[in-house]
N, C-alpha and C positions, 0 to 999 in steps of 0.2 A: 803792613797794609792788608796783605792777604788774609791774615787771621781776623782782622777787623771786619772785613766783608763777610767772612764765614759767621762771625758773631751776629752781624745784622740779619743774615739769612735765618739763623736759628731763632733769633728774637721774633722775626716776622712770622716764622712758621708757628711758633708758640702762640703768638697773638691771634693767628687765624683759627686755632683749635677752639672748638665750641666748648664752653664750660659744661662740666658734668651736671646732669639733672639730679636734684636731691630726691630721694625716695624714703619711704618709711622702713622698708626691710629689704635686704639683699640676701638671698639664700644661694649658697654655692656648694660645690663638691657633693652633689646629691645624685641619687639614682632615681630619677623622676619618671613615673609613668603618667603621661599627660592625659590619656584616654580621650584624645582628640579624634578626628575622623580617621586618621591614619594609625591610631593607637601608637603614637610616637613616643620617643624618649628625649629627655633633656637632662642637663646637669645643673641648671641655675634658673632662678626667676627673681623678679623684683615686684614689690608690692607698694602701692601708693593709694591712699584714701580707701583702704579696705579691699582693693581689687588688684588682681594681677595686671601689671603694666606691660611686662615683657617676659618672654620665656626663651631660653636658648642656652648658649655656652657661657661659662663663667668668664672667659676672656673677653668676649664681645660685650657682655652686660657690664663688666667692671670698667670698661672704657667709657661707657655712656652714662653710667649712674653711680652715685655715691650715697652711702647711708651710714649714719652713726650706729645703726643696728644691723650688723652683718652676722649671718648664721652660717658657720661651716658645718654642713650636715655629716661630714666625715664618712661619706660614701653610703649613708643610710638611704633606704627606700622611702620615697614620698609618693603618696597617691592623693587624688582629690578627696575632699571631705566625704565620709561615707554617709549614705542615705539609707535609713530603714524604711522600706517601701510599705510596710504594714506593721503597725505596733499599737500599743496602748500606753502612751507616754504618761498621761494623767493617771491611768490605772496602776502603772508601775510605782508612781509616787504615793498613791493611796495605799498600795500594798506594803510600803515601808512602815505603815502605822497599824497594821493588823497582824494576826498570827500567820507566820510564814510556814506553810505546810508543804512546800516543794521538797521532793525527795523522800517523803515519808514512805515507809515500806509496809505499813499495816495500819488498820484503823486504831489499834492501841497506841501506835506512835503518834498519830494525829491527836488523840485524846491527851497524851502526855504533854505535847507542845501547847495545847489549849490550856491545860491546868497551870502550866508554868507561866503562860501569858497572863492569865487571870490573877494569879498570885502577885505578879509584878505590877500590872497596870490598873487593876480594880475597875474594869470598864462597866458601863451600864448596859452595853450590848456586846456580845462576843462575835467578832467578825474575823474571818480568815480566808486564805486562798492557797490552792496548790495541790490538794490531794488528788490522787489518780489511782483508782482501784485496779487498773491494769498493771500497776507496779507491785501489787500485793500478792501474797501467796494464794489467798482466796480472792479471786478476781470478780467479786460481786459488790454491788452497791451496799454501803453500810445502812444501818437503821438508826432511828432516834433513841433506841432503848438506853444506851450508855449516856447519851447527852441528857436525857430526861432524869436519869438517876443522879448525875453530878450537878446539873444546872436546872433545877425545876422552876426557878423564879426569874430567870434572866434569858432573853432571847439569844439563841445561837444560830448563826448562818455562816456556813463554811462553803466557799465556792470551789468547785472542781477546777483543776488546772486550766481547762479550756474555756472556762467561764460559762459553760452550757449546762451545768447541773449544780444544785445547791443542796447541802446536807443540813437539815435544821432539826431543832427540838420541838416538843409539843408546845412550849410557850410561844415560839415563833409562829407555829401553825394557828394557835388560838388567836394571837394578835392579828393575823392575816385573814381570819375567818375561813380557814381551809379545813374541810372534813371529807369524809368518804363520798359525799354527794357533790363536791365541788367539781366543775368541769371548766376547762380552759382550752380553747383551740390553740394549735401551734406548739404542742409540747405534751408533757405527761406528768401527772401526779402519781408517783409509783405507789401502788396499793398492795396490801397483803390482807387476805380475809376481809376485803372491802374497806379497809382503813389505811390512811397514809402511813407509809413506812418512815417518812422523814426525808425522802429524796424527791426533789422537784427538777424536772428537765425543761429547759428553755422558758417559754412564756409564763408558766405558773410561778416562776421565780420572782416575777415583778410584784406579785401580791405580797410577798414577804418584804421585799426591798422597799415597798411603799410605806411600810409601817416602822421601819428602822430609823433611828436618828441620823440625819444627814451630817456629813463632815462640816466642821466650822470653816470659815474662810482662812483662819490661821493654819488649820490642818492642811487645807488645799495648797496654800503657799509653801508650807514646809515640804509637802509632798512633791510639788513641781520642782523645787530647787534640789531636792534629793535625787529625783529622777534625772535632772540635768547633769548632776555630778557623775552619776553612773554612766550615762550615755557618753559624755565627754571622755571618760576614762577608757572607752572602747573606740574612740575615734569617730563617733557619730556626730555629725554637724547639722543634719536635717532629720527630722522624724515625721513620718506620716501617721498621725493619730487617727485611728479608725473608729470614729463615732463619738462626738463631743456635743454637749449642750451649749446653748448660747452663753450661759453664765460662765462656764469654764473657758470658752474661747475668748470671752472678754477679759477674764482674769489673766490668761496667757498674754494677751495683747498688752495689758497694763504693765505686767512684769517685764515684758520686752521693751516697752517704752521707757521704763525707769532704768533699764540696763541691768536688772537683776537676772533676767533670763536671756542668756546669750546662746540660744540654740534655735535654729529655724524650724518652724512647725507648719506642715501641710495639714490643716485641720479639716477632717471630714465631718460634716454636720450630721448628728444623729437623726435618724428618720422619725421625728415626731411632728405632729400637726403644727405645734407652736414654732418649732425650729424652721420647718419648711415655709410656713406662712411669712415668717420674718425674713429669712435669707433669700428665698427665691424672689421676693419683692425687692429687697435691698440690692441684690446683685452681688457680683464678686467683690470680696474684701481682700485687698492686697497691700502689704507693706514689704519692707526689705526682710522682715523676720517672719511674718505670718501670711499664709495664703489660704483663704477660705473660698473654695469654688467647687466643692463636691458634696454629695450626699451619700452617707453610708447606710445601706439597706441590708437587713438580714434575710437571706433566702431560706436557709434551713438551719439545723443545729450542727452538732459535731459528731464525727465518726466514733470517737472514744466513748461517748455516752449514748451511742446508737440513736442520735437525734438527726443525723444526716439523712436527707430524703433520697431513697434509692428507687430505681425502676423495678427491681425485683427484690424479694425479701432478703434480709440479712442472712448470711450463710450460717451464723451462729445463734439466730433467734427466729424460729419458724413463724411465718406470718407477720413479721414486723418489718415495716418499710421506712421507719423514721417519720419525720413530719416537716412540712413547710412552716417556718415561723411566720412568714408573711404569705398570705394566701396568693394563689396563682393570679387571680384577677386583679389583686392589689399590686402585684409586681408590674403587670401591664399598665395599670393606671399610673403608677409612680413613674414608669419609664416615659410615658407620654407627657406627663406634667413636667418632669425634669428636662426632657428634650426641648420643651417650649421655652426654657430658661437658658441662661448661659452656663448652668452648672453641669458638672460631670456626675454620672451615677456610678457608684462603686458598690457592688453587691457581693456579700458573703455567700458563697455557694460551695458546698462540700460534696454532697452526693451527686450521682449522675443524673438523677431526676431533677434536682434543684438547678444543676448547671444548665440543662437544656431549657428549662423554663425561663431562666434569666437570659440565656443567649437568644432565644426566640423573641423575647420581649425587646431586647436591645436591637436586634435586626429590624424589627417592625418600626420601632420608635425612631431609629436613626436613618431610615431611608431618605436619601438626598439631603442629609444634614451636614455633610462636610466633616471637618476634622474635630471630632468630639472626644476621642481618647477615653472612652468609658472602660472601666476595669471590672474584671471578675476577681474578687478577692478570694484567694486560696485555689480555686479551680482544681479541686483535689482529685475527684473521681470523674472521669469523662468517658462516655461511651464512644467506641471507635468512630461511629458515624457523625459525632458531634464536634470533633476537633476542627472541622472545616469552618465553623462559625467564627473562629478567631482570626481568619484571614480578612475580616471586614473591619479592620482598624479597632479591634477590641483587644485590650491589653491584659494578659494574665499577670496578676500580682500574686506571687507564690512565695512560700517559706520553706526552703530546703530542709531545715531541721525537723519539720513535721514528718518528712519521709523517714528520717533516721530515728525519730521517736516512736513512730507508728509501725515500723516494719516488723516488729516482733509479733504483732497480732493482726495486722491488716489483712493477711491472707485468710485468717479465720473469719473475720467480719465480712469480707467481700467474696471469698472464693478465688481459686487459682486464676480463672479466666478473667474475671472482672478486675482483679488487682493489677492486671497488666496496663490498664488505662488510668492508673492512679499515680500521683506524684510524677507525672510525665513531663518534666520540665523541658527536655530537649524537643520532644514532639510539639509542645506548645510554642517553643521558640521558633521552630521551623514554620509553624502556621502563622504566628503573629508577627514575626520579624524581630521581636524583643520580648523580654520578660523583666518585670520589676521585682526585685528580691528584697525580702524582709525577714523578720523573725517571728512576728506576732507576740513579742514579749508583752506581759510576763507569762504568757502561755509557755513559751520557750525561754531559754536564757538570752540575755541581752547581746552577748558577744557576736559581732559580725564575722569574726574569724571562724566560729562554729558554722555560721551560714555558708561561708566560702568552702569550708572543708566538706560539709554535707553535700553541697552542689557538685563538687568535682570528684570526691572520693566515695560518697554515698555509703559511708561506714560510720559507726559510733566511735567514741574516743578509745574504746578497747579494740578497735580495728576489726569489728564484726559488722557484717559477714565478710569472710575472706573473698576478695575480689569485688566487693561492693554490692549494694542492693539495686537490682534492675538497672545495671550500668548503661543500658541502651538510652536511658534518659538522663545521664550525667551531662553536665555542662563543662566546657573548656574553661581554663582560668581566665582567658580574655573575656569570654562571654559572661562569666561570673562577676568580674570586676566591673564590666559595663552595667550589669544588672543592679549593682550596688551604687552606681554613680550616674553616668550619663543617661542610661535608659530609665532609671527611677526618676531622674530630673525631667526627662521628656514626658513621662507619664503624669507629671504634675504641671505640665506647661511651663517648665522652668529651665529648659535645656540651654537657653541663651544667657543665663545668669549663674549657673552652677553645674556641677557634674563632671567638669574637666578642668585641667590646669591650662587655661588659655587667656590671652590678654583680653581685658574687659569684663571678665567674670569675677565673682566674689572670691577672695583669697581664703577659701576654706580648704584646708589640707591637713594631712596626717603623716607624721613620721613614724615608720614601723621599725620594729626591732629586727625583722628579717625581710628578705626579698620574697614577698608573697607569690610572685610569679615563678620563682625558681626553687624555693625551698622544698624539701621532700614533703609529699602530701601529708604524711602522718605527723609532721611537725607544724602544720598550719594552725591547729587549735592552740598552740603555745605562743603564737605571735602576740606581741603587745603593741599597743599604741603608746609610743614613747613620748609623743607630744601631739596635741591637737590644737589647731588654729582655726579661728572663725573670724572672717573679715580681717585677716592679717594679725589678729591678736591671739596670743597663746592663752587658751582657757583650761588647759590641763598640762 
């Protein structure tokens, strides 16, 4: 009888237990950095309907939830899906279909790659990107002479690595109507003996681009899908594309709706009259995959091509100050116009002169405007007196690999004193309270692990310079991971839906080959994204 009563008690207890809730994915035995407000750790989480349902210990979650899809992470590190705070996703895709000139060590090597491309593709126009004269033994702009000799009857337009200079042949100049008398504000047609050399800096480039054949829709789709594959392979689940036209944004939206594009895009609208007239009137466009609520404006050019606008002349070019791509009064007008809408203004500013123009315009336009989260893209060279502007809820969106790419020649361009206010990520963080981190790919390589390494170690992959470049402005590992996740999400008004591993947010996460918070700094560039998940679905 005693055993019978014990049996009844057991049956009753089992009957009172709540049935386990079915979920889509249970991840256990993981080293999870949640990047929540406490920067906490966990060992397990569950996913249902594309979102994190619960985060905690494996024992507790296994009692409450069951899934036919359980992943034992085998102690591997998991972080939130990585966000590239400033890149050119569409541009990366288009670059897969032109001559790849990244890493070329001379003008001759550029020409060799172009010849090989022409022999293989037989194009009607020769396009390429990635050369950088600062990496050549002779650190001078090339000329059109060799391009004219090899390709007299077909236009050639080769974009510099930073997108701010174009190397063209005479055919391209003729098609664009450019000669020694052509004048364009906001840039330079480089001349020798009164005639174009074949290099155009900033705004004059648009004259050539206007006469080149545009990509077909099929090429654009192929490019976007190729860019997605590259990004997913590095653990990127959201990309902030800095400057897109309406047609590209609508194509991205359509590919996301069909399920072909499974990467989230924060699309900055390119600053053209047509784009602004349409989007500022239409208002914010927001889906689970696409967020259009910002305008990308160009303040000045790039430091590498001496197009960045400086307060004092370049140290290595007497009397040369760079140039504003968008005139000062137009920056102010755009700030006022965008402030009157729901849109964010994100402005490219490299030189200290361009930065203060943008920051002053922001301060004036945003007075009494509340939480607008406007960004300065790059914020690369800041005069000491101008850092204070960032305390006014203005977010620096910076790219740490720019520091490690430019450090070899930045002192020559800027001089010893002025370079101290360049690539000043920690100083910017202290003023603004956060930084959004990105790569600016394809200007730099796509890898977010190189971003992480450059932010914390401030060395190149050969471990130069010893001790790091201007280490006073290095970021901690925690700050860096936040800049690639929750702070980047905040800068996009998306901190309640992504950027950390917390219940209710999208289940975007990455499984890493090493513990990025503990591994030796010199080993960070070798980390791999072993698996990438978007909305709980493995995409890589």
